[in-house]
PyMOL commands that place a pseudoatom at each C-alpha (Angstrom):
pseudoatom trace, name=CA, resn=UNK, resi=1, chain=A, elem=C, hetatm=0, pos=[-0.598, -0.312, 0.192]
pseudoatom trace, name=CA, resn=UNK, resi=2, chain=A, elem=C, hetatm=0, pos=[1.370, 3.360, -1.110]
pseudoatom trace, name=CA, resn=UNK, resi=3, chain=A, elem=C, hetatm=0, pos=[2.066, 6.143, 1.668]
pseudoatom trace, name=CA, resn=UNK, resi=4, chain=A, elem=C, hetatm=0, pos=[-0.552, 8.533, 1.950]
pseudoatom trace, name=CA, resn=UNK, resi=5, chain=A, elem=C, hetatm=0, pos=[0.524, 11.356, 3.986]
pseudoatom trace, name=CA, resn=UNK, resi=6, chain=A, elem=C, hetatm=0, pos=[-2.300, 12.845, 6.585]
pseudoatom trace, name=CA, resn=UNK, resi=7, chain=A, elem=C, hetatm=0, pos=[-4.681, 15.308, 5.700]
pseudoatom trace, name=CA, resn=UNK, resi=8, chain=A, elem=C, hetatm=0, pos=[-2.825, 19.104, 7.115]
pseudoatom trace, name=CA, resn=UNK, resi=9, chain=A, elem=C, hetatm=0, pos=[-4.943, 20.541, 9.452]
pseudoatom trace, name=CA, resn=UNK, resi=10, chain=A, elem=C, hetatm=0, pos=[-4.589, 24.204, 10.100]
pseudoatom trace, name=CA, resn=UNK, resi=11, chain=A, elem=C, hetatm=0, pos=[-2.883, 24.967, 13.610]
pseudoatom trace, name=CA, resn=UNK, resi=12, chain=A, elem=C, hetatm=0, pos=[-6.460, 26.992, 15.812]
pseudoatom trace, name=CA, resn=UNK, resi=13, chain=A, elem=C, hetatm=0, pos=[-6.381, 30.866, 15.518]
pseudoatom trace, name=CA, resn=UNK, resi=14, chain=A, elem=C, hetatm=0, pos=[-6.964, 32.492, 18.380]
pseudoatom trace, name=CA, resn=UNK, resi=15, chain=A, elem=C, hetatm=0, pos=[-10.850, 33.632, 17.542]
pseudoatom trace, name=CA, resn=UNK, resi=16, chain=A, elem=C, hetatm=0, pos=[-10.907, 29.802, 16.482]
pseudoatom trace, name=CA, resn=UNK, resi=17, chain=A, elem=C, hetatm=0, pos=[-9.798, 28.889, 19.758]
pseudoatom trace, name=CA, resn=UNK, resi=18, chain=A, elem=C, hetatm=0, pos=[-12.203, 30.806, 21.826]
pseudoatom trace, name=CA, resn=UNK, resi=19, chain=A, elem=C, hetatm=0, pos=[-15.384, 29.974, 19.513]
pseudoatom trace, name=CA, resn=UNK, resi=20, chain=A, elem=C, hetatm=0, pos=[-14.017, 25.717, 20.145]
pseudoatom trace, name=CA, resn=UNK, resi=21, chain=A, elem=C, hetatm=0, pos=[-13.999, 27.430, 23.634]
pseudoatom trace, name=CA, resn=UNK, resi=22, chain=A, elem=C, hetatm=0, pos=[-17.158, 28.953, 23.609]
pseudoatom trace, name=CA, resn=UNK, resi=23, chain=A, elem=C, hetatm=0, pos=[-19.183, 25.624, 22.227]
pseudoatom trace, name=CA, resn=UNK, resi=24, chain=A, elem=C, hetatm=0, pos=[-17.119, 23.283, 24.391]
pseudoatom trace, name=CA, resn=UNK, resi=25, chain=A, elem=C, hetatm=0, pos=[-18.397, 24.936, 27.739]
pseudoatom trace, name=CA, resn=UNK, resi=26, chain=A, elem=C, hetatm=0, pos=[-21.843, 24.899, 26.338]
pseudoatom trace, name=CA, resn=UNK, resi=27, chain=A, elem=C, hetatm=0, pos=[-21.372, 21.273, 25.828]
pseudoatom trace, name=CA, resn=UNK, resi=28, chain=A, elem=C, hetatm=0, pos=[-20.194, 20.641, 29.300]
pseudoatom trace, name=CA, resn=UNK, resi=29, chain=A, elem=C, hetatm=0, pos=[-22.994, 22.804, 30.230]
pseudoatom trace, name=CA, resn=UNK, resi=30, chain=A, elem=C, hetatm=0, pos=[-25.544, 19.944, 28.600]
pseudoatom trace, name=CA, resn=UNK, resi=31, chain=A, elem=C, hetatm=0, pos=[-23.321, 17.583, 30.433]
pseudoatom trace, name=CA, resn=UNK, resi=32, chain=A, elem=C, hetatm=0, pos=[-25.350, 19.147, 33.689]
pseudoatom trace, name=CA, resn=UNK, resi=33, chain=A, elem=C, hetatm=0, pos=[-21.877, 20.052, 35.204]
pseudoatom trace, name=CA, resn=UNK, resi=34, chain=A, elem=C, hetatm=0, pos=[-22.134, 22.923, 37.181]
pseudoatom trace, name=CA, resn=UNK, resi=35, chain=A, elem=C, hetatm=0, pos=[-21.006, 27.082, 35.749]
pseudoatom trace, name=CA, resn=UNK, resi=36, chain=A, elem=C, hetatm=0, pos=[-18.181, 26.319, 38.740]
pseudoatom trace, name=CA, resn=UNK, resi=37, chain=A, elem=C, hetatm=0, pos=[-16.762, 23.826, 37.275]
pseudoatom trace, name=CA, resn=UNK, resi=38, chain=A, elem=C, hetatm=0, pos=[-17.141, 24.648, 33.672]
pseudoatom trace, name=CA, resn=UNK, resi=39, chain=A, elem=C, hetatm=0, pos=[-15.295, 27.881, 33.987]
pseudoatom trace, name=CA, resn=UNK, resi=40, chain=A, elem=C, hetatm=0, pos=[-12.780, 25.798, 35.574]
pseudoatom trace, name=CA, resn=UNK, resi=41, chain=A, elem=C, hetatm=0, pos=[-12.026, 23.529, 33.017]
pseudoatom trace, name=CA, resn=UNK, resi=42, chain=A, elem=C, hetatm=0, pos=[-11.543, 26.605, 29.996]
pseudoatom trace, name=CA, resn=UNK, resi=43, chain=A, elem=C, hetatm=0, pos=[-9.942, 28.899, 32.296]
pseudoatom trace, name=CA, resn=UNK, resi=44, chain=A, elem=C, hetatm=0, pos=[-12.851, 31.498, 32.085]
pseudoatom trace, name=CA, resn=UNK, resi=45, chain=A, elem=C, hetatm=0, pos=[-15.549, 33.586, 34.199]
pseudoatom trace, name=CA, resn=UNK, resi=46, chain=A, elem=C, hetatm=0, pos=[-18.195, 31.693, 35.707]
pseudoatom trace, name=CA, resn=UNK, resi=47, chain=A, elem=C, hetatm=0, pos=[-20.510, 35.282, 33.839]
pseudoatom trace, name=CA, resn=UNK, resi=48, chain=A, elem=C, hetatm=0, pos=[-19.359, 34.275, 30.374]
pseudoatom trace, name=CA, resn=UNK, resi=49, chain=A, elem=C, hetatm=0, pos=[-20.710, 30.424, 31.352]
pseudoatom trace, name=CA, resn=UNK, resi=50, chain=A, elem=C, hetatm=0, pos=[-23.849, 31.701, 31.717]
pseudoatom trace, name=CA, resn=UNK, resi=51, chain=A, elem=C, hetatm=0, pos=[-23.649, 34.113, 28.982]
pseudoatom trace, name=CA, resn=UNK, resi=52, chain=A, elem=C, hetatm=0, pos=[-22.427, 31.420, 26.559]
pseudoatom trace, name=CA, resn=UNK, resi=53, chain=A, elem=C, hetatm=0, pos=[-25.066, 28.954, 28.420]
pseudoatom trace, name=CA, resn=UNK, resi=54, chain=A, elem=C, hetatm=0, pos=[-27.938, 31.553, 27.368]
pseudoatom trace, name=CA, resn=UNK, resi=55, chain=A, elem=C, hetatm=0, pos=[-26.406, 32.133, 23.153]
pseudoatom trace, name=CA, resn=UNK, resi=56, chain=A, elem=C, hetatm=0, pos=[-26.349, 27.846, 23.578]
pseudoatom trace, name=CA, resn=UNK, resi=57, chain=A, elem=C, hetatm=0, pos=[-30.306, 27.557, 24.386]
pseudoatom trace, name=CA, resn=UNK, resi=58, chain=A, elem=C, hetatm=0, pos=[-31.312, 30.743, 22.032]
pseudoatom trace, name=CA, resn=UNK, resi=59, chain=A, elem=C, hetatm=0, pos=[-29.289, 29.488, 18.929]
pseudoatom trace, name=CA, resn=UNK, resi=60, chain=A, elem=C, hetatm=0, pos=[-26.975, 26.147, 19.061]
pseudoatom trace, name=CA, resn=UNK, resi=61, chain=A, elem=C, hetatm=0, pos=[-23.215, 26.332, 18.696]
pseudoatom trace, name=CA, resn=UNK, resi=62, chain=A, elem=C, hetatm=0, pos=[-23.914, 28.296, 15.844]
pseudoatom trace, name=CA, resn=UNK, resi=63, chain=A, elem=C, hetatm=0, pos=[-24.673, 31.276, 18.437]
pseudoatom trace, name=CA, resn=UNK, resi=64, chain=A, elem=C, hetatm=0, pos=[-21.580, 30.633, 19.717]
pseudoatom trace, name=CA, resn=UNK, resi=65, chain=A, elem=C, hetatm=0, pos=[-18.784, 30.793, 16.445]
pseudoatom trace, name=CA, resn=UNK, resi=66, chain=A, elem=C, hetatm=0, pos=[-16.650, 33.994, 15.620]
pseudoatom trace, name=CA, resn=UNK, resi=67, chain=A, elem=C, hetatm=0, pos=[-19.078, 36.172, 13.535]
pseudoatom trace, name=CA, resn=UNK, resi=68, chain=A, elem=C, hetatm=0, pos=[-16.934, 38.315, 10.706]
pseudoatom trace, name=CA, resn=UNK, resi=69, chain=A, elem=C, hetatm=0, pos=[-15.838, 41.051, 12.083]
pseudoatom trace, name=CA, resn=UNK, resi=70, chain=A, elem=C, hetatm=0, pos=[-17.878, 44.351, 10.411]
pseudoatom trace, name=CA, resn=UNK, resi=71, chain=A, elem=C, hetatm=0, pos=[-17.332, 47.638, 9.564]
pseudoatom trace, name=CA, resn=UNK, resi=72, chain=A, elem=C, hetatm=0, pos=[-17.260, 50.134, 7.501]
pseudoatom trace, name=CA, resn=UNK, resi=73, chain=A, elem=C, hetatm=0, pos=[-16.929, 48.514, 3.683]
pseudoatom trace, name=CA, resn=UNK, resi=74, chain=A, elem=C, hetatm=0, pos=[-13.667, 49.649, 1.651]
pseudoatom trace, name=CA, resn=UNK, resi=75, chain=A, elem=C, hetatm=0, pos=[-14.725, 52.809, -0.654]
pseudoatom trace, name=CA, resn=UNK, resi=76, chain=A, elem=C, hetatm=0, pos=[-13.070, 50.659, -4.001]
pseudoatom trace, name=CA, resn=UNK, resi=77, chain=A, elem=C, hetatm=0, pos=[-14.303, 46.942, -4.728]
pseudoatom trace, name=CA, resn=UNK, resi=78, chain=A, elem=C, hetatm=0, pos=[-11.497, 45.003, -6.627]
pseudoatom trace, name=CA, resn=UNK, resi=79, chain=A, elem=C, hetatm=0, pos=[-12.761, 45.319, -10.051]
pseudoatom trace, name=CA, resn=UNK, resi=80, chain=A, elem=C, hetatm=0, pos=[-11.684, 48.984, -9.589]
pseudoatom trace, name=CA, resn=UNK, resi=81, chain=A, elem=C, hetatm=0, pos=[-8.015, 48.372, -7.069]
pseudoatom trace, name=CA, resn=UNK, resi=82, chain=A, elem=C, hetatm=0, pos=[-7.111, 45.993, -10.364]
pseudoatom trace, name=CA, resn=UNK, resi=83, chain=A, elem=C, hetatm=0, pos=[-7.997, 48.838, -13.153]
pseudoatom trace, name=CA, resn=UNK, resi=84, chain=A, elem=C, hetatm=0, pos=[-5.601, 51.572, -10.141]
pseudoatom trace, name=CA, resn=UNK, resi=85, chain=A, elem=C, hetatm=0, pos=[-3.572, 49.087, -10.060]
pseudoatom trace, name=CA, resn=UNK, resi=86, chain=A, elem=C, hetatm=0, pos=[-2.766, 48.448, -13.631]
pseudoatom trace, name=CA, resn=UNK, resi=87, chain=A, elem=C, hetatm=0, pos=[-3.333, 52.670, -13.863]
pseudoatom trace, name=CA, resn=UNK, resi=88, chain=A, elem=C, hetatm=0, pos=[0.261, 52.978, -11.180]
pseudoatom trace, name=CA, resn=UNK, resi=89, chain=A, elem=C, hetatm=0, pos=[2.128, 50.285, -12.975]
pseudoatom trace, name=CA, resn=UNK, resi=90, chain=A, elem=C, hetatm=0, pos=[1.818, 52.713, -16.615]
pseudoatom trace, name=CA, resn=UNK, resi=91, chain=A, elem=C, hetatm=0, pos=[3.907, 54.925, -14.386]
pseudoatom trace, name=CA, resn=UNK, resi=92, chain=A, elem=C, hetatm=0, pos=[3.288, 58.046, -13.233]
pseudoatom trace, name=CA, resn=UNK, resi=93, chain=A, elem=C, hetatm=0, pos=[4.706, 59.508, -16.942]
pseudoatom trace, name=CA, resn=UNK, resi=94, chain=A, elem=C, hetatm=0, pos=[1.701, 57.923, -18.267]
pseudoatom trace, name=CA, resn=UNK, resi=95, chain=A, elem=C, hetatm=0, pos=[-0.482, 59.840, -16.400]
pseudoatom trace, name=CA, resn=UNK, resi=96, chain=A, elem=C, hetatm=0, pos=[0.810, 63.483, -17.482]
pseudoatom trace, name=CA, resn=UNK, resi=97, chain=A, elem=C, hetatm=0, pos=[3.124, 63.833, -14.210]
pseudoatom trace, name=CA, resn=UNK, resi=98, chain=A, elem=C, hetatm=0, pos=[6.621, 65.465, -14.743]
pseudoatom trace, name=CA, resn=UNK, resi=99, chain=A, elem=C, hetatm=0, pos=[8.668, 62.996, -13.012]
pseudoatom trace, name=CA, resn=UNK, resi=100, chain=A, elem=C, hetatm=0, pos=[7.971, 59.204, -12.873]
pseudoatom trace, name=CA, resn=UNK, resi=101, chain=A, elem=C, hetatm=0, pos=[7.829, 59.263, -9.043]
pseudoatom trace, name=CA, resn=UNK, resi=102, chain=A, elem=C, hetatm=0, pos=[4.658, 58.751, -7.270]
pseudoatom trace, name=CA, resn=UNK, resi=103, chain=A, elem=C, hetatm=0, pos=[3.478, 60.326, -4.268]
pseudoatom trace, name=CA, resn=UNK, resi=104, chain=A, elem=C, hetatm=0, pos=[0.523, 59.770, -1.868]
pseudoatom trace, name=CA, resn=UNK, resi=105, chain=A, elem=C, hetatm=0, pos=[-0.654, 62.979, -3.404]
pseudoatom trace, name=CA, resn=UNK, resi=106, chain=A, elem=C, hetatm=0, pos=[-0.313, 62.061, -7.217]
pseudoatom trace, name=CA, resn=UNK, resi=107, chain=A, elem=C, hetatm=0, pos=[-1.634, 58.591, -5.971]
pseudoatom trace, name=CA, resn=UNK, resi=108, chain=A, elem=C, hetatm=0, pos=[-4.799, 59.865, -4.701]
pseudoatom trace, name=CA, resn=UNK, resi=109, chain=A, elem=C, hetatm=0, pos=[-4.905, 62.064, -7.872]
pseudoatom trace, name=CA, resn=UNK, resi=110, chain=A, elem=C, hetatm=0, pos=[-4.881, 58.665, -10.631]
pseudoatom trace, name=CA, resn=UNK, resi=111, chain=A, elem=C, hetatm=0, pos=[-7.482, 57.004, -7.933]
pseudoatom trace, name=CA, resn=UNK, resi=112, chain=A, elem=C, hetatm=0, pos=[-10.180, 59.511, -8.646]
pseudoatom trace, name=CA, resn=UNK, resi=113, chain=A, elem=C, hetatm=0, pos=[-9.790, 59.317, -12.828]
pseudoatom trace, name=CA, resn=UNK, resi=114, chain=A, elem=C, hetatm=0, pos=[-9.338, 56.237, -12.734]
pseudoatom trace, name=CA, resn=UNK, resi=115, chain=A, elem=C, hetatm=0, pos=[-12.406, 55.503, -10.541]
pseudoatom trace, name=CA, resn=UNK, resi=116, chain=A, elem=C, hetatm=0, pos=[-14.239, 58.661, -9.888]
pseudoatom trace, name=CA, resn=UNK, resi=117, chain=A, elem=C, hetatm=0, pos=[-13.496, 57.886, -5.864]
pseudoatom trace, name=CA, resn=UNK, resi=118, chain=A, elem=C, hetatm=0, pos=[-11.914, 60.903, -3.673]
pseudoatom trace, name=CA, resn=UNK, resi=119, chain=A, elem=C, hetatm=0, pos=[-9.926, 59.289, -0.954]
pseudoatom trace, name=CA, resn=UNK, resi=120, chain=A, elem=C, hetatm=0, pos=[-8.516, 61.004, 1.908]
pseudoatom trace, name=CA, resn=UNK, resi=121, chain=A, elem=C, hetatm=0, pos=[-4.627, 60.853, 2.598]
pseudoatom trace, name=CA, resn=UNK, resi=122, chain=A, elem=C, hetatm=0, pos=[-5.432, 57.778, 5.058]
pseudoatom trace, name=CA, resn=UNK, resi=123, chain=A, elem=C, hetatm=0, pos=[-7.233, 56.087, 2.610]
pseudoatom trace, name=CA, resn=UNK, resi=124, chain=A, elem=C, hetatm=0, pos=[-4.398, 56.380, -0.302]
pseudoatom trace, name=CA, resn=UNK, resi=125, chain=A, elem=C, hetatm=0, pos=[-2.015, 55.453, 2.462]
pseudoatom trace, name=CA, resn=UNK, resi=126, chain=A, elem=C, hetatm=0, pos=[-3.738, 51.929, 2.859]
pseudoatom trace, name=CA, resn=UNK, resi=127, chain=A, elem=C, hetatm=0, pos=[-4.290, 50.975, -0.970]
pseudoatom trace, name=CA, resn=UNK, resi=128, chain=A, elem=C, hetatm=0, pos=[-0.935, 50.873, -1.999]
pseudoatom trace, name=CA, resn=UNK, resi=129, chain=A, elem=C, hetatm=0, pos=[0.176, 49.410, 1.189]
pseudoatom trace, name=CA, resn=UNK, resi=130, chain=A, elem=C, hetatm=0, pos=[-2.417, 47.061, 2.014]
pseudoatom trace, name=CA, resn=UNK, resi=131, chain=A, elem=C, hetatm=0, pos=[-4.418, 46.055, -0.808]
pseudoatom trace, name=CA, resn=UNK, resi=132, chain=A, elem=C, hetatm=0, pos=[-1.729, 46.074, -3.422]
pseudoatom trace, name=CA, resn=UNK, resi=133, chain=A, elem=C, hetatm=0, pos=[1.122, 44.870, -1.529]
pseudoatom trace, name=CA, resn=UNK, resi=134, chain=A, elem=C, hetatm=0, pos=[3.891, 47.327, -2.046]
pseudoatom trace, name=CA, resn=UNK, resi=135, chain=A, elem=C, hetatm=0, pos=[6.014, 49.202, 0.497]
pseudoatom trace, name=CA, resn=UNK, resi=136, chain=A, elem=C, hetatm=0, pos=[7.261, 52.688, 1.301]
pseudoatom trace, name=CA, resn=UNK, resi=137, chain=A, elem=C, hetatm=0, pos=[10.227, 53.475, -0.944]
pseudoatom trace, name=CA, resn=UNK, resi=138, chain=A, elem=C, hetatm=0, pos=[12.280, 56.545, -0.222]
pseudoatom trace, name=CA, resn=UNK, resi=139, chain=A, elem=C, hetatm=0, pos=[14.628, 57.881, -3.370]
pseudoatom trace, name=CA, resn=UNK, resi=140, chain=A, elem=C, hetatm=0, pos=[17.929, 57.931, -3.087]
pseudoatom trace, name=CA, resn=UNK, resi=141, chain=A, elem=C, hetatm=0, pos=[19.547, 60.812, -2.952]
pseudoatom trace, name=CA, resn=UNK, resi=142, chain=A, elem=C, hetatm=0, pos=[21.847, 62.074, -5.103]
pseudoatom trace, name=CA, resn=UNK, resi=143, chain=A, elem=C, hetatm=0, pos=[22.390, 64.668, -7.374]
pseudoatom trace, name=CA, resn=UNK, resi=144, chain=A, elem=C, hetatm=0, pos=[22.135, 63.339, -10.708]
pseudoatom trace, name=CA, resn=UNK, resi=145, chain=A, elem=C, hetatm=0, pos=[25.016, 65.430, -12.398]
pseudoatom trace, name=CA, resn=UNK, resi=146, chain=A, elem=C, hetatm=0, pos=[27.672, 62.841, -9.349]
pseudoatom trace, name=CA, resn=UNK, resi=147, chain=A, elem=C, hetatm=0, pos=[30.334, 60.950, -11.346]
pseudoatom trace, name=CA, resn=UNK, resi=148, chain=A, elem=C, hetatm=0, pos=[30.414, 57.642, -10.178]
pseudoatom trace, name=CA, resn=UNK, resi=149, chain=A, elem=C, hetatm=0, pos=[34.174, 57.055, -11.131]
pseudoatom trace, name=CA, resn=UNK, resi=150, chain=A, elem=C, hetatm=0, pos=[35.622, 60.212, -10.040]
pseudoatom trace, name=CA, resn=UNK, resi=151, chain=A, elem=C, hetatm=0, pos=[33.956, 59.932, -6.815]
pseudoatom trace, name=CA, resn=UNK, resi=152, chain=A, elem=C, hetatm=0, pos=[35.818, 56.708, -6.539]
pseudoatom trace, name=CA, resn=UNK, resi=153, chain=A, elem=C, hetatm=0, pos=[39.000, 57.864, -7.583]
pseudoatom trace, name=CA, resn=UNK, resi=154, chain=A, elem=C, hetatm=0, pos=[38.809, 60.977, -5.297]
pseudoatom trace, name=CA, resn=UNK, resi=155, chain=A, elem=C, hetatm=0, pos=[37.795, 58.260, -2.287]
pseudoatom trace, name=CA, resn=UNK, resi=156, chain=A, elem=C, hetatm=0, pos=[40.607, 56.229, -3.207]
pseudoatom trace, name=CA, resn=UNK, resi=157, chain=A, elem=C, hetatm=0, pos=[43.532, 58.815, -3.809]
pseudoatom trace, name=CA, resn=UNK, resi=158, chain=A, elem=C, hetatm=0, pos=[42.455, 62.167, -2.140]
pseudoatom trace, name=CA, resn=UNK, resi=159, chain=A, elem=C, hetatm=0, pos=[40.995, 61.347, 0.672]
pseudoatom trace, name=CA, resn=UNK, resi=160, chain=A, elem=C, hetatm=0, pos=[43.889, 58.818, 1.797]
pseudoatom trace, name=CA, resn=UNK, resi=161, chain=A, elem=C, hetatm=0, pos=[46.222, 62.423, 0.731]
pseudoatom trace, name=CA, resn=UNK, resi=162, chain=A, elem=C, hetatm=0, pos=[44.715, 64.516, 2.946]
pseudoatom trace, name=CA, resn=UNK, resi=163, chain=A, elem=C, hetatm=0, pos=[43.972, 61.819, 5.595]
pseudoatom trace, name=CA, resn=UNK, resi=164, chain=A, elem=C, hetatm=0, pos=[48.016, 61.863, 5.876]
pseudoatom trace, name=CA, resn=UNK, resi=165, chain=A, elem=C, hetatm=0, pos=[48.370, 65.372, 5.888]
pseudoatom trace, name=CA, resn=UNK, resi=166, chain=A, elem=C, hetatm=0, pos=[47.547, 65.928, 9.743]
for i in range(1, 166): cmd.bond("trace and resi %d" % i, "trace and resi %d" % (i + 1))
show_as sticks, trace
zoom trace
């Protein structure tokens, strides 16, 4: 018989572990155990056990499971984010900007042109660093006129001569 690896079971995350703890406490309650005894087992308060018992009686195990976090929906849907990604990949100069350098103001301008949605600076910041998977990049501070060969020559010949003159 060939070797067949067992399916990988992902580790429980903290929210899933908390949900499992609530369900286990409710199951123990259904077995007739006291609130004090149940609270000692998963290491929670008696008030939590009472609250979970009420939820269990009203909605069963589904009432004790973790619900997705609520909050304000994103201002841009996935299709709009992809249009913004495509626009940003074209470069800043393709959108009529002088230098090919992205700033928050420039990204916000392109987002508004492409999607019609105006974003605050905070939301513009979240877009490239969050949903687009980018990171902060700072331009190198070097003079355009800099001559690397001359700099290397100076460090190799002139600097030792100056330092020796002390």
